[in-house]
C-alpha positions in Angstrom: -12.2 21.3 20.8 -10.2 21.1 24.0 -6.5 21.5 22.9 -3.7 20.4 25.1 -0.6 22.3 23.8 2.1 20.0 22.7 5.0 22.5 22.1 7.0 21.9 25.3 8.5 18.6 24.1 11.9 17.2 24.8 12.3 16.1 21.2 12.8 19.8 20.3 16.4 20.8 20.5 15.4 24.3 21.8 13.5 22.6 24.6 16.5 20.4 25.4 18.8 23.4 25.5 16.5 25.5 27.6 16.0 22.7 30.1 19.7 22.1 30.4 20.2 25.9 31.0 17.1 26.1 33.3 16.0 29.0 31.0 12.7 29.8 32.8 12.0 32.7 30.4 12.0 30.4 27.4 9.4 28.1 29.0 7.3 30.9 30.3 7.1 32.6 26.9 6.2 29.3 25.2 3.6 28.6 27.8 2.0 32.0 27.4 2.1 31.8 23.6 0.3 28.5 23.6 -2.4 29.6 26.0 -3.0 32.9 24.2 -3.3 30.8 21.0 -6.1 28.8 22.6 -4.5 25.9 24.5 -6.7 24.9 27.4 -3.9 22.8 29.0 -0.2 22.3 28.5 1.6 19.1 28.0 5.1 19.0 29.5 7.0 16.2 27.8 10.3 16.1 29.7 11.4 12.6 29.0 12.3 10.2 31.8 14.8 12.6 33.4 16.5 9.7 35.2 19.2 11.7 36.8 17.6 15.0 37.7 13.9 14.3 38.0 13.6 15.4 41.7 14.6 18.9 40.7 13.3 19.3 37.1 9.7 18.4 37.5 9.0 20.7 40.4 11.0 23.5 38.7 8.9 23.2 35.6 5.6 23.4 37.5 6.7 26.5 39.4 8.0 28.0 36.2 4.9 27.4 34.1 2.4 28.1 36.9 4.0 31.5 37.5 2.6 32.8 34.1 -0.5 30.6 33.2 -3.4 29.1 35.1 -4.3 26.2 32.8 -3.9 22.5 33.7 -0.5 20.9 33.4 -0.2 17.5 31.7 2.8 15.5 32.9 4.0 13.5 29.9 6.7 11.1 31.1 7.4 7.4 31.9 9.0 8.5 35.2 6.3 8.2 37.8 8.5 9.4 40.6 9.2 12.6 38.6 5.5 13.0 37.8 4.7 12.7 41.5 7.3 15.2 42.4 5.7 17.6 40.0 2.2 16.9 41.2 3.2 17.9 44.7 4.0 21.4 43.4 0.7 22.0 41.5 -1.3 24.8 43.1 -3.6 25.8 40.3 -5.8 23.8 37.9 -6.5 20.0 38.1 -3.4 18.3 36.5 -3.3 15.5 34.0 -1.0 12.4 34.1 0.1 11.3 30.6 0.0 8.4 30.8 -0.8 4.8 31.9 -1.4 1.9 29.6 -2.8 -1.6 30.1 0.7 -3.0 30.7 0.5 -4.6 34.1 3.2 -2.6 35.9 1.9 0.8 34.6 -1.7 -0.1 35.3 -0.9 -1.2 38.8 1.2 1.9 39.8 -0.1 4.9 37.9 -3.8 5.1 38.7 -3.4 5.2 42.5 -1.1 8.2 42.0 -3.7 9.9 39.9 -6.3 9.3 42.5 -4.0 10.5 45.4 -3.3 13.8 43.7 -6.8 14.4 42.2 -5.3 14.3 38.7 -7.0 13.4 35.5 -5.5 10.3 33.9 -4.8 9.7 30.3 -4.8 5.9 29.5 -3.5 4.4 26.3 -5.2 1.4 24.6 -2.0 -0.5 24.5 -1.2 -3.7 26.3 1.8 -5.8 26.9 1.9 -7.0 23.3 1.8 -3.4 21.9 -0.8 -1.4 20.0 -3.5 -3.5 18.2 -4.5 -2.4 14.7 -8.2 -3.1 15.0 -10.7 -0.7 16.5 -12.5 -3.4 18.4 -9.3 -4.6 20.0 -8.5 -1.1 21.3 -12.0 -0.7 22.6 -11.7 -4.0 24.3 -8.5 -2.9 26.2 -10.4 0.1 27.4 -13.5 -1.7 28.7 -11.9 -4.9 29.9 -8.6 -3.5 31.4 -8.4 0.3 31.8 -11.9 1.1 33.1 -12.1 -1.9 35.4 -8.8 -0.9 37.0 -10.3 2.6 37.7 -13.4 1.1 39.2 -11.3 -1.2 41.4 -9.6 1.8 43.1 -12.7 4.0 43.0 -11.2 6.4 40.5 -13.8 8.8 38.9 -14.5 7.7 35.3 -15.3 11.3 34.6 -11.6 12.0 35.2 -10.4 9.2 32.9 -9.2 10.1 29.4 -8.9 7.3 26.9 -6.3 7.6 24.2 -6.9 5.1 21.4 -3.5 6.0 19.9 -2.6 7.8 16.7 0.2 6.3 14.7 2.0 7.8 11.7 0.5 7.4 8.2 4.1 6.8 7.1 4.5 3.1 7.7 1.4 2.5 9.9 -1.4 3.8 7.7 -3.6 0.8 8.3 -4.1 2.1 11.8 -5.5 5.4 10.6 -9.1 4.4 9.6 -9.3 2.0 12.6 -8.8 5.0 15.0 -11.8 6.7 13.6 -14.0 3.7 14.5 -12.3 3.3 17.9 -13.2 6.9 18.8 -16.8 6.5 17.6 -17.3 3.3 19.6 -15.6 4.4 22.8 -18.3 7.0 23.3 -21.1 4.4 23.6 -19.5 1.5 25.5 -19.6 2.9 29.0 -22.0 5.1 31.0 -20.8 7.7 31.8 -18.4 7.6 28.9 -14.7 8.5 29.5 -13.3 11.4 27.8 -11.3 10.7 24.6 -8.1 12.4 23.5 -5.4 11.7 20.9 -2.0 13.0 20.0 -2.9 14.5 16.6 0.6 15.3 15.4 1.6 11.7 15.7 -0.2 11.0 12.4 2.4 13.0 10.5 5.5 11.8 12.3 8.2 11.0 9.8 6.4 12.9 7.1 8.1 15.8 5.2 7.6 19.0 7.2 5.7 20.8 4.4 3.0 18.2 4.5 2.5 17.8 8.2 0.0 20.5 8.9 -2.2 19.4 6.0 -2.3 15.8 7.2 -2.9 16.8 10.8 -5.9 19.1 10.0 -7.5 16.7 7.5 -7.3 13.9 10.0 -8.5 16.2 12.7 -11.7 17.1 10.6 -12.4 13.4 10.2 -11.8 12.5 13.8 -14.1 15.4 14.9 -16.8 13.8 12.7 -16.4 10.6 14.8 -17.0 12.7 17.9 -13.5 13.7 19.1 -13.5 16.7 21.5 -10.0 16.7 22.9 -6.5 16.5 21.4 -2.9 17.1 22.1 -1.9 19.4 19.3 0.0 22.5 18.2 -2.1 25.5 19.1 0.2 27.7 17.1 -0.9 26.0 13.8 -3.2 28.6 12.4 -4.5 26.3 9.6 -5.4 23.6 12.1 -7.2 26.1 14.3 -9.1 27.5 11.3 -10.3 24.0 10.4 -11.5 23.5 13.9 -13.3 26.8 13.8 -15.0 26.0 10.5 -16.2 22.6 11.7 -17.4 23.8 15.1 -19.2 26.9 13.7 -20.2 25.1 10.5 -18.9 28.1 8.5 -19.6 27.1 4.9 -18.9 30.5 3.5 -15.9 29.4 1.5 -15.3 26.4 -0.8 -12.7 25.1 1.7 -15.1 25.4 4.5 -17.8 23.5 2.6 -15.3 20.7 2.0 -14.2 20.4 5.7 -17.8 20.3 6.8 -18.7 17.7 4.2 -15.7 15.6 5.2 -16.8 15.9 8.8 -20.4 15.1 8.1 -19.5 12.0 6.0 -17.6 10.5 8.9 -20.3 11.4 11.3 -22.9 9.6 9.1 -20.5 6.6 8.9 -20.2 7.2 5.1 -17.0 7.3 3.1 -16.1 10.7 1.5 -16.4 10.6 -2.2 -14.7 12.5 -5.0 -18.1 14.2 -5.8 -17.6 16.2 -2.6 -14.5 17.8 -4.1 -13.9 20.5 -6.7 -11.1 18.9 -8.6 -10.2 22.2 -10.3 -9.1 23.6 -6.9 -5.5 22.5 -6.0 -6.2 23.0 -2.3 -9.2 20.7 -2.4 -7.3 18.2 -4.5 -4.6 18.1 -1.8 -7.2 17.5 0.9 -8.8 14.7 -1.2 -5.4 13.0 -1.7 -4.8 13.2 2.0 -8.2 11.7 2.8 -7.2 8.7 0.5 -4.0 8.0 2.4 -5.7 8.4 5.8 -8.4 5.9 4.8 -5.7 3.5 3.5 -7.2 3.6 0.0 -3.9 4.8 -1.6 -0.5 3.6 -0.3 1.3 6.5 1.4 4.5 7.9 -0.1 6.3 11.2 0.7 5.4 12.3 -2.8 1.7 11.5 -2.5 0.6 15.0 -3.4 2.4 14.8 -6.7 0.8 11.5 -7.7 -2.1 11.2 -10.1 -5.4 11.7 -8.4 -7.7 8.7 -8.0 -11.4 8.5 -7.2 
C-alpha cells in the first residue's frame, strides 16, 4: 500500500499555529515522523492561502525537502500557490491534489501538472457535485478526466483517480458504491490510471474513539477491491497492522483471519457474512458492526457499537 501521509493539514490547530509562526522545526519533525512510519509521500494541505501563498508554498517545500526525500503532494484550491511550490521542488516527482471535472479546474490544472512533470490527482466530481453511484463516478473518469489528459498529451500513468470517500456519518449510501467504483476503474482503461482515496474522510464527524476502527475496516474492504494507494495517517499503528496482515496474508491470529476473510469476500464480489465472525470476540463483533454500517445494511449512529448485533 502506497501511503501519502495526511498529517500536515490546515484543519489541525497545531498546523495552523506552526504555519503562522513559520515554525520550520515543527513541520520537519512531523514530516520525518510520517516518513519513518512508512509514508511514501507527504500531503501538504495548506488551504487556499489567499494572502500569503507566494511565500508560504515555497517555504513549505524548502522546509520539508530539507529533511525528507519523498514526493510532496500539494493539496490546495490555490493553483497559483501550487505552482509557486512546484517551482521549488528539487527532489521526487510531486503530486497536485487536485483537479475535478468542473470545467474551470479541468481546463487550468492539468496543463500545470504537465508543465512541472507532476502526478495529478483527479476527483470524480463534476459541476453538480459528487454522484452517489459507482457507474456515474466511473463515467466522469472515462468521459471527462481521462479525455482531458489525452487532449494535452498528459501521461495516463501519472494520473491518479480519486473516486471520493465521504463520511459514513450522513453519507453512508456512498460507502458501498465506492468499493465498486474502485473495482471498475481498474478495468475501464488501458493502461489503467492509478487510484487513490482519502481514507480518513470515511470517519469524519464520527466520535474520535471510533475513527481508527472505521478507517481500517473500510481500508481492508477497499484493498479487496484492488486499492493500492491512499492518503491516510501513517502514525495509526492499528491501520498499518491491518495493511500488513492483508498484504502478507498473516492469518496467525483470529483478527488476522477476519481481516483476510473480509478482504477476500470483497475481492470475490461476495458480501461478508456473520459466519465469518467469532461473535464471542468483542473485537471481531466491533469489526462486524462496522462492516454493516459501511455496506449501508444498518443505519449509522454514533452509538452503533453499543447497538444489538444483527446478521
